[in-house]
C-alpha positions as CSV (number, residue, x, y, z in Angstrom):
1,M,19.8,-28.9,1.9
2,R,21.9,-28.4,-1.2
3,P,19.8,-28.0,-4.3
4,P,21.6,-28.4,-7.7
5,L,23.2,-25.3,-9.1
6,R,21.2,-23.4,-11.6
7,T,22.5,-21.9,-14.8
8,T,24.1,-18.5,-14.4
9,L,22.5,-16.8,-17.4
10,W,21.4,-13.3,-16.4
11,I,18.1,-11.4,-16.6
12,A,18.3,-7.6,-16.5
13,T,16.6,-6.8,-13.2
14,P,18.1,-4.4,-10.7
15,V,18.8,-7.1,-8.1
16,T,20.4,-9.5,-10.6
17,L,22.6,-6.7,-11.8
18,A,23.5,-6.3,-8.1
19,A,24.5,-9.9,-8.0
20,L,26.7,-9.4,-11.1
21,L,28.4,-6.5,-9.4
22,A,29.0,-8.7,-6.4
23,A,30.5,-11.5,-8.5
24,C,32.7,-9.0,-10.3
25,G,33.9,-7.8,-6.9
26,G,34.9,-11.2,-5.9
27,D,32.2,-11.5,-3.2
28,G,29.7,-13.4,-5.2
29,D,31.6,-16.4,-6.6
30,G,29.4,-19.4,-7.1
31,L,26.1,-17.5,-7.0
32,I,23.1,-19.7,-7.6
33,V,21.0,-17.5,-9.9
34,D,17.4,-18.3,-10.9
35,T,16.5,-17.3,-14.4
36,N,12.9,-18.3,-14.2
37,V,11.0,-15.2,-15.1
38,N,8.0,-16.3,-13.2
39,S,9.8,-16.7,-9.9
40,C,8.8,-14.4,-7.0
41,S,5.3,-14.1,-8.4
42,I,2.0,-15.6,-7.4
43,L,-0.4,-17.7,-9.4
44,A,-3.7,-16.1,-10.2
45,G,-6.9,-18.2,-10.2
46,N,-6.5,-18.9,-13.9
47,G,-3.0,-20.2,-13.4
48,S,-1.2,-17.2,-14.8
49,P,1.6,-15.5,-12.8
50,V,0.9,-12.1,-11.2
51,I,3.8,-9.8,-10.3
52,V,3.6,-8.4,-6.8
53,G,3.1,-4.7,-6.8
54,S,2.1,-4.6,-10.5
55,G,-1.4,-3.5,-10.0
56,Q,-2.6,-6.4,-12.1
57,A,-5.8,-8.2,-11.2
58,G,-5.0,-10.5,-8.3
59,D,-2.0,-8.4,-7.1
60,P,-1.6,-9.3,-3.4
61,A,-0.2,-5.9,-2.7
62,A,-3.6,-4.3,-3.4
63,P,-5.2,-3.4,-0.1
64,E,-7.8,-5.9,1.0
65,P,-11.3,-4.7,1.8
66,S,-10.9,-5.5,5.5
67,S,-8.3,-6.7,7.9
68,G,-10.2,-9.9,8.9
69,Y,-9.2,-13.5,8.8
70,R,-8.4,-14.7,5.3
71,L,-10.0,-18.1,4.6
72,G,-8.8,-20.8,2.2
73,Y,-5.1,-20.5,2.4
74,T,-3.1,-23.7,1.6
75,A,0.6,-24.5,1.8
76,K,2.8,-23.2,-1.0
77,Y,5.8,-25.2,-2.3
78,S,9.1,-24.3,-4.0
79,S,12.2,-26.3,-4.7
80,S,15.1,-24.0,-3.9
81,Y,14.3,-20.8,-1.9
82,M,11.4,-19.1,-0.1
83,V,10.4,-16.0,1.8
84,V,7.4,-15.6,4.0
85,A,6.7,-12.1,5.4
86,N,3.7,-10.2,6.6
87,T,3.5,-7.7,3.7
88,P,3.6,-8.7,0.0
89,L,6.0,-5.9,-1.1
90,A,8.5,-6.8,1.6
91,T,8.2,-10.5,0.7
92,K,8.9,-9.6,-3.0
93,A,12.0,-7.6,-2.1
94,G,13.5,-10.5,-0.2
95,C,12.6,-13.0,-2.9
96,E,14.2,-10.9,-5.7
97,V,17.5,-10.9,-3.7
98,L,17.3,-14.7,-3.4
99,R,16.5,-15.0,-7.1
100,A,19.7,-13.0,-7.8
101,G,21.8,-15.4,-5.9
102,G,21.7,-13.7,-2.5
103,T,21.7,-15.5,0.8
104,A,19.1,-15.4,3.6
105,A,21.2,-12.7,5.3
106,D,21.2,-10.6,2.1
107,A,17.4,-11.0,1.7
108,A,16.8,-10.1,5.4
109,V,18.2,-6.6,4.7
110,A,16.0,-6.0,1.7
111,V,12.9,-7.2,3.6
112,Q,13.6,-4.9,6.6
113,A,14.2,-1.9,4.3
114,V,10.7,-2.3,2.7
115,L,8.9,-3.2,6.0
116,G,10.0,0.1,7.5
117,L,8.1,1.8,4.6
118,V,4.9,-0.3,4.2
119,E,4.5,-1.7,7.7
120,P,5.6,1.2,10.0
121,Q,3.1,0.1,12.6
122,S,5.2,-3.0,13.2
123,S,8.8,-2.3,12.1
124,T,11.3,0.5,11.5
125,V,14.9,0.8,10.4
126,A,15.4,2.6,13.7
127,G,14.0,-0.3,15.7
128,S,15.3,-3.6,17.1
129,A,15.3,-7.2,16.0
130,F,16.5,-10.7,16.8
131,M,17.7,-13.1,14.2
132,L,18.4,-16.8,14.3
133,Y,20.7,-17.7,11.4
134,Y,21.6,-21.2,10.3
135,D,24.7,-21.4,8.1
136,A,24.4,-24.6,6.1
137,S,28.2,-24.9,5.3
138,S,29.2,-24.9,9.0
139,R,25.9,-26.4,10.3
140,K,26.0,-23.7,13.0
141,V,23.1,-21.6,14.4
142,T,23.9,-18.1,15.6
143,A,21.6,-15.8,17.5
144,Y,22.0,-12.1,16.5
145,D,20.8,-9.5,19.0
146,G,19.8,-6.1,17.6
147,R,17.8,-5.1,20.6
148,E,17.7,-1.4,21.5
149,T,19.4,-0.1,24.6
150,A,18.6,2.6,27.2
151,P,20.7,5.7,27.0
152,A,23.6,6.3,29.3
153,A,21.7,8.9,31.3
154,A,18.8,6.6,32.1
155,T,18.2,5.4,35.6
156,G,15.6,3.0,37.1
157,Y,13.1,5.9,37.2
158,Y,13.5,7.0,33.5
159,L,9.9,6.0,32.6
160,V,8.1,7.4,35.7
161,R,9.8,10.7,36.6
162,Q,10.6,13.7,34.5
163,D,13.4,14.5,36.9
164,Q,14.8,11.0,37.6
165,A,16.4,12.1,40.9
166,D,13.3,13.7,42.4
167,A,10.8,11.2,44.0
168,G,8.1,13.8,43.7
169,S,8.6,14.6,40.0
170,P,5.6,14.1,37.7
171,A,5.5,11.3,35.1
172,P,6.6,12.0,31.5
173,V,4.0,13.7,29.4
174,P,1.8,13.3,27.4
175,S,2.6,9.7,28.5
176,A,5.7,7.6,28.9
177,R,5.0,6.0,25.4
178,R,4.4,9.3,23.6
179,S,7.3,11.0,25.3
180,G,11.0,10.8,24.2
181,R,11.6,8.6,27.2
182,S,10.2,5.5,25.4
183,I,12.7,5.7,22.6
184,G,15.7,3.4,22.7
185,V,19.0,3.5,20.9
186,P,18.2,1.6,17.7
187,G,20.0,-1.7,16.7
188,V,18.3,-3.5,13.9
189,M,20.4,-2.1,11.0
190,R,23.7,-2.7,12.8
191,M,22.6,-6.2,13.6
192,L,21.6,-6.9,10.0
193,E,24.9,-5.4,8.8
194,M,26.9,-7.7,11.1
195,A,25.0,-10.8,9.8
196,Q,25.3,-9.7,6.2
197,K,29.0,-9.2,6.5
198,E,29.4,-12.7,7.8
199,H,26.9,-14.5,5.6
200,G,26.1,-12.3,2.6
201,R,27.1,-12.9,-1.0
202,L,25.8,-9.7,-2.6
203,R,27.0,-6.2,-2.1
204,W,25.3,-4.3,0.8
205,N,24.7,-1.2,-1.2
206,Q,22.4,-3.0,-3.7
207,L,20.1,-4.5,-1.1
208,F,18.0,-1.3,-0.7
209,D,17.0,-0.9,-4.3
210,E,13.4,-2.1,-3.9
211,G,12.8,0.0,-0.9
212,I,14.3,3.1,-2.5
213,T,12.2,2.6,-5.6
214,L,8.9,2.1,-3.7
215,A,9.6,5.1,-1.4
216,A,10.5,7.4,-4.3
217,T,7.9,6.3,-7.0
218,G,5.0,5.3,-4.8
219,Y,3.1,2.4,-3.3
220,A,-0.5,1.7,-2.3
221,I,-1.0,2.0,1.5
222,P,-1.8,-1.5,2.8
223,R,-5.0,-2.1,4.8
224,R,-3.3,-2.6,8.2
225,M,-1.1,0.4,7.7
226,G,-4.1,2.6,6.8
227,D,-6.0,1.3,9.9
228,A,-2.9,2.1,12.1
229,I,-2.6,5.6,10.7
230,S,-6.3,6.3,11.4
231,G,-6.2,4.7,14.8
232,S,-3.1,6.7,15.8
233,A,-4.1,10.0,14.2
234,T,-4.3,12.0,17.4
235,S,-0.8,11.1,18.6
236,L,0.7,11.3,15.1
237,R,-0.6,14.9,14.7
238,L,1.8,16.1,17.3
239,D,4.7,15.4,14.8
240,A,5.0,17.5,11.6
241,N,7.0,14.8,9.9
242,A,4.4,12.2,10.6
243,V,1.7,14.5,9.3
244,A,3.6,15.1,6.1
245,A,4.0,11.3,5.6
246,Y,0.6,10.0,6.6
247,F,-2.0,12.8,6.2
248,N,-3.7,14.5,3.3
249,A,-3.5,18.2,2.7
250,D,-6.9,18.7,4.4
251,G,-5.6,17.1,7.6
252,T,-7.3,13.7,7.2
253,P,-5.4,10.5,7.6
254,R,-4.4,8.9,4.3
255,A,-6.5,5.8,3.8
256,A,-5.7,2.3,2.7
257,G,-5.3,2.1,-1.1
258,T,-4.0,5.7,-1.4
259,T,-0.9,5.8,-3.5
260,T,1.8,7.7,-1.6
261,T,5.5,8.3,-1.6
262,N,8.0,8.9,1.2
263,Q,11.0,10.8,-0.3
264,P,12.7,11.3,3.1
265,Y,12.7,7.5,3.6
266,A,14.2,7.0,0.1
267,E,17.0,9.3,1.1
268,T,17.5,7.5,4.4
269,L,17.8,4.2,2.5
270,K,20.3,5.7,0.0
271,A,22.4,6.8,3.0
272,L,22.2,3.4,4.5
273,A,23.2,1.8,1.2
274,A,26.2,4.2,0.8
275,Q,27.4,4.4,4.4
276,G,26.2,1.2,6.0
277,A,24.4,1.2,9.3
278,N,26.6,4.0,10.6
279,A,24.3,6.3,8.7
280,L,21.9,6.0,11.6
281,H,24.5,6.2,14.3
282,T,26.8,9.1,13.2
283,G,26.3,12.1,11.0
284,P,23.2,14.1,10.0
285,I,20.6,11.3,10.4
286,A,21.9,10.5,13.8
287,E,21.7,14.2,14.7
288,A,18.1,14.3,13.5
289,I,17.3,11.2,15.7
290,V,18.8,12.9,18.8
291,A,16.9,16.1,18.0
292,K,13.6,14.3,17.6
293,V,14.1,12.3,20.8
294,G,14.8,15.6,22.6
295,Q,11.7,17.4,21.3
296,S,9.9,19.1,24.2
297,V,6.8,20.4,22.6
298,G,4.5,19.0,19.9
299,D,4.2,20.5,16.4
300,D,0.5,20.8,16.8
301,A,-1.3,24.2,17.2
302,A,-1.6,23.7,21.0
303,R,2.2,23.0,21.3
304,T,1.5,20.0,23.5
305,P,4.3,19.5,26.1
306,I,6.4,16.4,25.5
307,T,9.0,15.1,27.9
308,P,12.2,14.7,26.0
309,G,14.4,11.6,26.0
310,L,18.1,11.7,26.9
311,I,19.7,9.9,23.9
312,T,22.9,11.5,22.8
313,M,25.2,11.2,19.8
314,A,27.5,9.2,22.0
315,D,24.8,6.7,22.8
316,L,24.1,6.1,19.1
317,A,27.8,5.8,18.2
318,R,28.6,3.3,20.9
319,Y,25.7,0.9,20.2
320,Q,26.9,-2.6,19.2
321,P,24.8,-5.6,18.1
322,K,25.7,-8.9,19.8
323,K,26.2,-12.5,18.7
324,R,24.8,-14.8,21.4
325,D,24.6,-18.6,21.8
326,P,21.0,-19.5,20.9
327,V,18.8,-21.3,23.4
328,C,18.6,-24.9,22.1
329,T,17.1,-28.1,23.4
330,T,16.1,-31.5,22.2
331,Y,12.4,-32.3,21.9
332,R,11.2,-35.9,22.3
333,N,14.7,-37.0,21.3
334,A,13.6,-36.5,17.7
335,Y,14.0,-32.7,17.2
336,Y,16.5,-30.0,18.0
337,V,14.8,-26.7,18.6
338,C,16.8,-23.4,18.7
339,T,15.4,-20.1,19.6
340,M,16.5,-16.7,20.9
341,A,18.6,-16.1,24.0
342,P,18.2,-13.3,26.6
343,P,17.4,-10.4,26.6
344,S,14.5,-12.3,24.9
345,S,12.5,-14.2,27.5
346,G,10.7,-15.9,24.6
347,G,13.3,-18.5,23.8
348,I,13.7,-19.8,27.3
349,A,10.0,-19.9,27.8
350,I,9.5,-21.9,24.6
351,A,12.2,-24.3,25.4
352,Q,10.9,-24.8,28.9
353,T,7.4,-25.4,27.7
354,L,8.6,-28.0,25.2
355,G,10.6,-29.6,28.0
356,I,7.5,-29.9,30.1
357,L,5.3,-31.1,27.2
358,E,7.6,-33.9,26.2
359,N,6.5,-35.6,29.4
360,F,3.0,-36.0,27.8
361,N,1.9,-37.7,24.7
362,L,0.4,-34.8,22.8
363,S,-0.1,-36.8,19.7
364,L,-3.1,-38.3,21.4
365,Y,-4.9,-34.9,21.2
366,P,-4.7,-33.6,17.7
367,P,-7.0,-30.9,16.3
368,L,-10.3,-31.9,14.8
369,N,-10.5,-31.7,11.0
370,P,-7.1,-30.0,10.4
371,A,-7.7,-29.7,6.7
372,N,-10.1,-26.9,7.6
373,E,-7.8,-24.0,8.5
374,G,-5.8,-26.2,10.8
375,G,-8.9,-27.4,12.6
376,V,-10.3,-26.9,16.1
377,P,-7.8,-27.8,18.8
378,A,-8.7,-30.6,21.2
379,V,-9.6,-29.7,24.8
380,A,-6.8,-31.9,26.3
381,G,-4.2,-30.5,23.9
382,V,-5.0,-26.9,24.7
383,H,-5.2,-27.7,28.4
384,L,-1.7,-29.3,28.4
385,V,-0.1,-26.6,26.4
386,S,-1.6,-23.7,28.3
387,E,-0.7,-25.3,31.7
388,A,2.9,-25.8,30.5
389,E,3.0,-22.2,29.4
390,R,1.8,-21.0,32.8
391,L,4.7,-22.7,34.4
392,A,7.2,-21.3,31.9
393,Y,5.8,-17.7,32.1
394,A,6.1,-17.9,35.9
395,D,9.8,-18.5,35.6
396,R,10.1,-16.0,32.8
397,D,8.4,-13.2,34.9
398,K,10.8,-13.8,37.8
399,Y,14.1,-14.7,36.4
400,V,14.7,-13.4,32.8
401,A,16.1,-10.0,31.8
402,D,19.2,-8.8,30.0
403,T,21.7,-11.3,31.2
404,D,24.6,-8.8,30.6
405,Y,23.2,-7.1,33.7
406,I,21.1,-9.6,35.5
407,P,22.4,-13.2,35.5
408,L,20.0,-16.2,35.2
409,P,19.8,-18.4,38.3
410,G,22.2,-21.3,38.9
411,A,24.3,-22.1,35.8
412,G,22.1,-20.1,33.6
413,V,20.2,-21.5,30.6
414,S,21.2,-25.0,31.4
415,T,19.6,-24.7,34.9
416,M,16.4,-23.4,33.5
417,L,16.2,-26.1,30.8
418,D,17.4,-29.0,33.0
419,K,15.3,-32.1,32.0
420,N,14.8,-33.2,35.6
421,Y,13.7,-29.7,36.7
422,L,11.2,-29.6,33.8
423,R,10.0,-33.1,34.7
424,S,9.2,-31.8,38.2
425,R,7.4,-28.9,36.7
426,A,5.4,-31.2,34.5
427,A,4.3,-33.2,37.6
428,L,2.4,-30.1,38.7
429,I,-0.1,-30.3,35.8
430,D,-3.4,-31.9,36.7
431,M,-5.2,-33.3,33.6
432,N,-8.5,-32.6,35.2
433,R,-8.1,-29.1,36.5
434,S,-6.3,-25.9,35.5
435,M,-3.8,-24.5,38.0
436,G,-4.9,-20.9,37.2
437,T,-1.7,-19.1,38.2
438,A,1.6,-20.9,38.6
439,A,4.4,-20.2,41.1
440,A,7.9,-19.7,39.7
441,G,10.2,-22.7,40.3
442,D,12.7,-22.8,43.1
443,L,16.0,-22.2,41.3
444,G,17.9,-20.9,44.2
445,D,18.1,-17.6,46.1
446,V,17.6,-15.0,43.5
447,P,16.2,-11.9,45.2
448,L,14.2,-10.5,42.3
449,G,10.7,-9.1,42.1
450,R,8.1,-10.3,39.5
451,D,7.6,-8.3,36.4
452,T,4.6,-8.7,34.1
453,T,5.2,-5.6,31.9
454,P,3.0,-6.0,28.8
455,E,4.5,-6.0,25.3
456,N,2.9,-5.2,22.0
457,G,3.2,-5.5,18.2
458,T,6.1,-6.7,16.0
459,T,6.6,-8.4,12.6
460,H,8.3,-11.7,11.7
461,F,9.8,-13.1,8.5
462,S,11.3,-16.4,7.6
463,I,13.8,-17.0,4.7
464,V,15.5,-20.1,3.2
465,D,18.0,-19.5,0.4
466,A,19.3,-21.7,-2.4
467,Y,22.4,-22.6,-0.4
468,G,20.4,-24.1,2.5
469,N,20.9,-21.1,4.8
470,V,18.0,-20.1,7.0
471,A,17.0,-16.8,8.7
472,S,14.2,-16.4,11.2
473,V,13.8,-12.8,12.1
474,T,11.5,-10.9,14.4
475,S,11.6,-7.1,14.1
476,T,9.7,-4.5,16.1
477,V,8.6,-0.9,16.6
478,E,6.9,-2.1,19.9
479,S,3.4,-0.6,20.0
480,S,1.6,0.2,16.8
481,M,3.4,3.2,15.2
482,G,5.9,3.2,18.0
483,S,6.4,6.4,19.9
484,F,4.8,8.5,17.1
485,H,8.0,10.4,16.7
486,M,9.2,10.6,13.1
487,T,12.3,11.8,11.4
488,N,13.9,11.3,8.0
489,G,10.9,9.2,6.8
490,F,10.9,6.6,9.6
491,L,9.3,6.2,13.0
492,L,11.1,5.9,16.3
493,T,10.0,3.1,18.6
494,N,8.6,3.1,22.1
495,Q,10.8,0.0,22.9
496,L,11.9,1.2,26.4
497,T,8.4,0.7,27.7
498,D,9.2,-3.0,27.6
499,F,11.3,-2.3,30.8
500,S,9.5,-2.4,34.1
501,A,8.4,1.1,34.8
502,Q,9.4,0.8,38.4
503,P,12.8,-0.5,39.5
504,V,11.5,-2.3,42.6
505,D,8.3,-4.2,43.5
506,A,5.9,-3.3,46.3
507,N,8.2,-4.9,48.8
508,G,11.2,-3.0,47.6
509,T,12.8,-6.0,45.9
510,P,14.7,-5.0,42.7
511,I,13.0,-6.2,39.5
512,A,15.3,-7.9,37.0
513,N,13.8,-6.0,34.0
514,R,14.4,-2.6,35.5
515,V,15.9,0.3,33.4
516,A,19.7,0.8,33.6
517,P,22.1,2.7,31.4
518,G,23.0,0.7,28.2
519,K,20.7,-2.1,29.2
520,R,18.4,-4.0,26.7
521,P,14.7,-4.3,27.7
522,R,13.4,-7.8,28.1
523,S,11.6,-9.1,25.0
524,T,9.4,-12.0,24.1
525,M,10.4,-12.1,20.5
526,A,11.3,-15.7,19.6
527,P,12.5,-16.4,16.1
528,T,12.8,-20.2,16.1
529,L,14.5,-22.9,14.0
530,V,13.8,-26.7,14.2
531,F,16.0,-29.5,13.0
532,R,15.4,-33.2,12.7
533,G,17.6,-35.2,15.1
534,T,19.5,-33.9,18.1
535,A,21.8,-31.3,16.5
536,P,21.7,-28.7,13.7
537,G,22.0,-30.0,10.2
538,D,18.8,-31.5,8.9
539,F,16.7,-28.4,8.7
540,L,12.9,-28.8,9.3
541,M,11.3,-25.6,10.2
542,A,11.7,-21.8,10.6
543,T,8.9,-19.9,12.3
544,G,8.2,-16.9,14.6
545,S,5.5,-14.4,15.2
546,P,4.6,-10.9,16.3
547,G,2.2,-10.5,19.2
548,G,4.1,-8.9,22.1
549,G,3.9,-11.0,25.3
550,T,1.9,-13.7,23.6
551,I,4.5,-14.5,20.9
552,I,5.5,-17.5,23.1
553,Q,2.0,-18.9,22.7
554,Y,1.8,-18.3,18.9
555,V,5.2,-19.9,18.2
556,L,4.4,-22.9,20.5
557,K,1.1,-23.7,18.9
558,T,2.8,-23.6,15.5
559,V,5.7,-25.8,16.6
560,V,3.5,-28.3,18.4
561,G,1.1,-28.3,15.5
562,A,3.8,-29.4,13.1
563,L,5.8,-31.7,15.4
564,D,3.2,-33.4,17.5
565,W,0.1,-33.1,15.3
566,G,1.6,-33.5,11.8
567,L,0.1,-30.3,10.4
568,D,1.7,-28.8,7.3
569,A,3.2,-25.3,7.4
570,Q,0.0,-23.6,6.5
571,Q,-2.2,-25.6,8.8
572,A,0.1,-25.1,11.7
573,T,0.2,-21.4,11.0
574,S,-3.6,-21.1,10.5
575,L,-4.4,-23.2,13.5
576,V,-6.5,-21.4,16.1
577,D,-4.2,-19.5,18.4
578,F,-4.5,-20.6,22.0
579,G,-2.5,-20.5,25.2
580,A,-2.0,-18.7,28.5
581,S,0.4,-16.4,30.2
582,N,0.6,-16.9,33.9
583,S,-3.0,-16.0,34.8
584,P,-6.3,-17.9,35.1
585,T,-7.3,-16.8,31.5
586,T,-6.7,-19.1,28.6
587,S,-7.1,-17.5,25.1
588,V,-8.8,-19.2,22.2
589,D,-8.6,-17.0,19.2
590,G,-11.9,-15.9,17.8
591,S,-10.5,-14.4,14.6
592,N,-11.8,-17.3,12.4
593,T,-15.6,-17.0,12.8
594,A,-16.1,-19.8,10.3
595,L,-14.9,-22.3,12.9
596,D,-17.1,-23.4,15.8
597,T,-15.0,-23.4,18.9
598,S,-17.9,-23.5,21.4
599,A,-17.2,-27.1,22.4
600,L,-13.5,-26.3,23.0
601,V,-14.4,-23.3,25.1
602,A,-17.0,-25.3,27.1
603,G,-14.5,-28.2,27.7
604,L,-11.8,-25.8,28.9
605,Q,-14.3,-24.1,31.2
606,A,-15.2,-27.4,32.7
607,L,-11.5,-27.8,33.6
608,G,-11.5,-24.5,35.4
609,H,-10.1,-22.3,32.7
610,T,-11.4,-18.8,32.3
611,V,-11.6,-18.5,28.5
612,S,-11.2,-15.4,26.4
613,T,-12.2,-15.7,22.7
614,S,-11.0,-12.2,21.7
615,P,-9.3,-12.1,18.3
616,Q,-5.5,-12.5,18.5
617,S,-2.8,-10.5,16.9
618,S,-0.4,-13.2,15.6
619,G,1.5,-13.0,12.4
620,V,3.2,-16.3,12.1
621,S,5.5,-16.9,9.1
622,T,6.5,-20.5,8.6
623,I,8.8,-22.4,6.3
624,M,9.2,-26.2,6.5
625,R,11.4,-28.6,4.5
626,V,9.4,-31.7,3.7
627,Q,9.2,-34.6,1.4
628,K,6.6,-34.1,-1.4
629,D,6.1,-36.2,-4.5
630,G,9.3,-38.1,-3.8
631,R,11.6,-35.1,-3.4
632,W,12.6,-32.5,-0.8
633,M,10.6,-29.2,-1.1
634,L,10.1,-26.0,0.9
635,E,6.6,-25.6,2.3
636,G,5.4,-22.2,3.3
637,G,2.6,-21.0,5.5
638,V,1.4,-17.4,6.0
639,D,-0.7,-16.1,8.9
640,P,-4.3,-15.5,7.6
641,R,-4.7,-12.8,10.3
642,R,-2.2,-10.6,8.4
643,E,-1.5,-9.4,4.8
644,G,1.6,-11.5,4.1
645,I,2.3,-14.0,1.2
646,V,4.7,-16.8,0.4
647,L,7.1,-16.4,-2.5
648,G,9.9,-18.5,-3.9
649,D,11.3,-20.0,-7.1
650,G,8.6,-20.4,-9.7
651,A,5.1,-18.8,-9.4
652,L,3.4,-20.0,-6.1
């Protein structure tokens, strides 16, 4: 995608001045700058543009009255660039960077900086992330791995014994999650720095302006953040820094809609802007991280005991992000799907599921009435997708971990994605009966125990820039509000609880996803890119989702919705979440109470599925490149279960 160059007249906003500085420095030659004053705003009901964060009527950054399902969303269109993220202020930060001529890599930094402020329940600058990046000039997809690592002092018993060498030692207190043992060595900012150095056009030190301004001058606490503070109040009260950031003077949690600041976070962003990602890995902020991880008693009146973690300054300094080959596969000989490599298990599971599903004609089973919030999925469609997912999860649970430590079976990814192997797995699906629980495939003698460690919340954002580059990024703090440890204005994650707590199973067989020094915990995060044809080049779709272990299901229903059922970006994103991990239970999202899914549930039950209709926690962010009104356009869809928006060139 190569839109025509725009004029390079300048408007005096902080980010466009940043672009000017980049150009003067020789790093920003040929910037595509958008001078439309209405870009990166939304259209109000009367057709007038509304600036995000302005406090005007219709401002999407104003907290909503509830966190329920938002009805009535339709796809948004722009001609040149687009950002979709799960909070309005972060979306705006990324959009302003694109407007100033930045790339998707530049914008990703700005989005992450704001997410750590206004969505701390899902993301942090001291967290981890995966990014799939498509460089339009080289037509190459790169997978960037910013996953956290275990400290050098960790052993297989790090999460279950205070004294790792003593089999009789008690477990970490007050829990593994609330202790310092859950905190990993952070990687997201070094990952973003690596990608921005390779693909950015603006100067790094100008990408934090929006986050710094919001943290220093104030922002309204979003609804989901307010709910998370309230829901986590007991654990947050053990940390004086969290209390200062998230509680009122009378000790009550700050509610959604409260205007608040976070000056320590502003100072952290200033340090990142000036020093690069090293600001978190060396020097005073790194020392504060080590001290916080090592905290042994709470800041509460009771001085609650806390088992310290064992991260050192050396652990922080030695952390390195990694570039990996993405997991890519053809789908129906019509599409090329790329997603994340291990230590994510999500990419392999998505590719395996698609490889199984291409043996069936899913187009025969589209959702009913897709114009209505994506519609109600067909029984046969849900049955096929969920059965294929069971088979993929079975392989994931047995074989996939950090491949720097535990190799995949056979020849690796190619063995697990072999078309003949997946055809044999597809043959196990009975159209008339659910298999309930699947057995892992026979991929050779790999003596590994099965691990079904649950995962929790994250956030996802998708970006397409005016140069045709694309970023699909999933970033995480793990559980809501992470480990509840806070320093310098940001939360520390509980990411290490994504490891198997025990290093061996009940039979004494080593588990692939066991803790080891420097190892990355297995993840399900699956940022995904789709191209038309059988190779990168003709970009079609960027998508991904939060949701812990169910990310695989959320991404798959979105991809299948678009590719097999012809849904637009919003319909595919809004479509009822459905799917299954490797258990008899099939989920049918009950978030949208305006849709009647009773016939779907009954039909699945008749096929032997145990059906759960609990509301799901997806947060899919989707951008597609489509033909509309005779020209190529970007089409955006935002998850109605979250607070996000779509922004791009022009008011959307």
